[in-house]
C-alpha positions in Angstrom: -0.2 0.0 0.0 1.7 3.3 -0.9 2.4 6.0 1.7 0.0 8.6 2.2 1.9 12.1 1.2 2.3 13.5 4.5 0.7 17.3 3.2 -2.6 16.0 2.4 -5.7 16.4 4.3 -5.9 12.5 4.5 -2.7 12.7 6.2 -3.5 15.1 8.5 -6.8 13.6 9.6 -4.7 10.4 10.4 -2.2 12.6 12.3 -4.3 14.5 14.3 -6.8 11.4 15.8 -4.3 10.0 18.0 -3.9 13.5 19.9 -7.2 14.9 20.0 -9.7 12.0 20.0 -11.7 13.6 17.0 -11.8 11.5 13.9 -12.1 14.1 11.3 -13.5 11.0 8.6 -17.2 11.6 10.3 -16.8 15.0 9.1 -17.7 16.5 5.8 -14.0 16.9 4.1 -15.1 20.0 2.0 -16.1 22.3 4.9 -14.0 20.7 7.5 -10.7 21.5 5.3 -11.6 24.9 4.6 -12.0 25.5 8.1 -8.6 23.6 8.8 -6.8 25.8 6.1 -8.2 29.1 7.0 -7.0 28.8 10.2 -3.5 27.7 9.2 -3.7 30.5 6.8 -4.1 33.0 9.9 -1.8 31.7 11.9 0.9 31.5 8.8 1.2 27.5 8.4 2.0 26.6 5.0 2.0 22.8 5.3 0.3 20.0 7.3 3.3 18.6 8.9 4.6 22.0 10.3 1.1 22.6 11.8 0.7 19.2 13.6 4.3 20.1 14.9 3.3 23.7 16.0 -0.2 22.1 17.8 2.5 19.2 19.8 4.2 22.1 20.8 2.1 24.8 21.8 -1.0 24.2 23.8 -2.7 27.5 23.3 -2.5 27.1 19.5 -3.5 23.6 20.0 -6.7 24.7 22.4 -7.8 27.7 20.3 -7.6 25.4 17.0 -9.8 22.5 18.7 -12.2 25.1 19.9 -12.1 26.1 16.2 -13.0 23.0 14.9 -15.6 21.9 17.4 -17.1 25.4 18.3 -20.9 25.8 18.5 -21.9 29.1 18.6 -24.8 29.6 20.7 -26.5 32.0 23.2 -29.2 31.7 26.1 -32.7 31.1 24.4 -31.6 31.1 21.1 -34.2 30.9 18.5 -37.0 32.1 20.8 -39.7 30.3 19.0 -38.5 26.8 19.6 -37.7 27.7 23.5 -41.6 29.0 23.5 -42.6 25.8 22.0 -40.6 23.7 24.3 -42.1 25.5 27.5 -45.8 25.6 26.1 -46.3 22.4 24.4 -43.2 19.8 24.9 -42.4 20.1 28.4 -46.2 19.9 29.5 -46.6 16.8 26.8 -43.8 15.2 29.2 -45.0 16.0 32.2 -48.4 14.4 31.6 -46.6 11.1 31.6 -44.3 11.7 34.5 -43.2 14.0 37.1 -39.4 13.6 37.1 -37.6 14.1 33.7 -34.0 13.2 32.5 -32.7 15.7 30.1 -29.5 15.7 28.0 -28.0 18.8 26.2 -25.6 16.8 23.8 -22.9 19.4 22.6 -23.4 22.0 24.8 -20.2 24.2 24.2 -20.1 26.8 26.8 -23.4 26.5 28.5 -26.1 28.6 27.6 -28.4 25.8 26.4 -28.4 23.8 29.4 -28.6 26.8 31.6 -31.6 28.1 29.5 -33.4 24.3 30.0 -32.9 24.6 33.9 -34.1 28.5 33.8 -37.1 27.4 32.1 -37.8 24.6 34.5 -37.1 26.8 37.5 -39.3 29.6 36.3 -42.1 28.2 34.4 -42.3 24.4 35.9 -41.2 24.8 40.0 -42.9 21.9 41.1 -41.1 19.6 38.4 -38.4 17.3 39.3 -35.6 17.1 36.8 -32.2 16.4 36.3 -29.7 17.8 33.2 -27.1 16.3 31.9 -24.8 18.7 29.5 -21.7 17.0 27.3 -19.2 18.4 25.3 -16.1 17.4 23.6 -13.9 20.5 24.5 -12.9 20.5 28.1 -11.9 24.2 27.7 -15.6 25.3 27.0 -16.7 22.9 29.8 -14.6 24.8 32.3 -16.2 28.1 30.9 -19.7 26.5 31.2 -18.9 25.4 34.7 -17.8 29.2 36.0 -21.1 30.3 34.3 -20.0 33.9 33.5 -21.1 35.3 30.3 -21.0 38.5 28.1 -23.9 40.8 27.1 -24.0 39.4 23.6 -25.2 36.0 25.1 -28.6 37.3 26.0 -29.4 38.7 22.6 -32.8 36.5 23.4 -33.1 36.3 26.9 -36.2 38.2 28.5 -34.8 41.0 30.9 -36.9 39.7 33.7 -34.9 36.3 33.6 -31.5 38.0 33.5 -32.3 40.0 36.5 -33.5 36.9 38.3 -31.1 34.4 37.6 -27.9 36.6 36.8 -25.9 38.9 38.9 -23.7 41.7 37.1 -20.0 41.3 37.5 -16.9 42.5 35.8 -17.1 41.3 32.5 -20.8 40.3 32.2 -23.0 38.2 34.2 -22.7 35.5 36.5 -25.1 32.7 36.6 -26.8 31.9 40.2 -26.1 29.1 42.1 -29.4 27.6 41.9 -29.3 27.2 38.2 -25.7 26.0 38.3 -26.8 23.3 40.7 -29.2 22.0 38.6 -26.9 21.1 35.4 -24.1 18.4 35.4 -21.1 18.9 32.7 -19.2 16.2 31.4 -16.8 15.7 28.7 -18.2 13.4 26.0 -17.4 12.4 22.4 -20.7 11.9 20.6 -19.3 9.7 17.8 -17.3 7.5 19.7 -18.6 7.5 23.3 -21.3 5.1 24.9 -24.5 6.9 25.7 -26.5 6.5 29.0 -30.2 5.9 28.4 -33.8 6.7 30.0 -33.6 10.3 28.6 -37.2 12.0 28.4 -35.8 15.0 26.4 -32.4 15.3 24.2 -31.3 18.5 23.0 -28.9 18.4 20.2 -29.0 21.7 18.3 -26.8 22.8 15.5 -23.9 20.3 16.2 -24.2 17.9 13.2 -23.8 20.6 10.3 -20.4 19.3 9.7 -21.2 15.4 9.9 -21.3 13.0 6.9 -24.5 11.5 6.4 -23.3 8.2 7.7 -22.1 10.0 11.0 -25.5 11.6 11.5 -27.2 8.6 10.9 -25.3 6.8 13.5 -25.7 9.5 16.0 -29.4 9.7 15.6 -29.5 5.8 16.1 -27.9 6.5 19.0 -30.0 9.2 20.5 -32.9 6.8 19.6 -31.9 4.2 21.6 -30.9 6.6 24.7 -34.6 8.3 24.5 -37.7 6.6 26.5 -40.5 5.6 24.4 -42.5 8.8 24.0 -39.2 11.1 24.5 -38.2 14.0 22.5 -35.2 14.9 20.5 -35.0 18.7 20.1 -33.0 19.6 17.0 -31.6 23.1 15.8 -32.8 25.4 12.9 -30.3 23.7 10.6 -31.0 20.4 11.0 -33.9 17.9 9.8 -34.5 14.3 10.3 -35.6 13.8 6.6 -35.6 9.9 5.9 -35.1 9.0 9.9 -38.3 7.3 10.0 -36.5 3.9 10.4 -35.8 5.0 13.7 -38.7 5.4 15.0 -39.2 9.4 15.4 -42.3 11.3 14.3 -42.1 14.9 13.7 -44.8 16.6 16.3 -43.9 20.5 15.6 -40.8 21.9 13.8 -37.5 20.8 15.4 -39.0 18.3 18.0 -39.2 14.6 17.0 -40.9 12.0 19.4 -39.7 8.6 19.9 -42.5 6.4 19.1 -41.3 2.7 19.4 -37.9 0.9 20.5 -36.4 -0.4 17.2 
């Protein structure tokens, strides 16, 4: 078998995997290669071998690059109409069946989504019992999430009364309340390779799979289906539609909300 030219994307994918645990074969090559090359250009690296060497030697560069590859742009209550549907339709529907809900924010980035979920329950369903697991592959954004300090721009979609009730102004932004913090458990997880917990009533995975290949998406949604209880809900992002996913047992019940019908 011929050796792989070491200045190709294929070589980079193979070289980067052992260090990062991130298998770029699961991502669409055109988009991912473009993102990698733009980062290299902006940091004055012309070849993949030189760039890999620099990533091995410079932790700050590696952290910035990893964030560049995996970042999920988010804010509190992003896509307000979807949160309105969650609050007015989806959560009441789930609470009709049980009083304690198990929730997972998959690909949670720096925590705005799971904290929005916790605030929704604390504000509008104070009698409900719930647990929220929040996972991401990037340990740096998880550290940021655990600190719970956010900038003004993170609140573009947040009602002022919720900011006032659940955040305290601090230097550089706002600190989330301990009550909300205690409601969320953060963990590192690779969605494509790690085993999932089960028994969830609601899984939010929004604007995460945009760069995944179709095969990777199918595998991920299959794993989500296996992790949901029958009647559980998968909450997707504005860029994601589960076309052709009927074989997994999902039924669209409202835009971006899919109910698991049966065990497959």
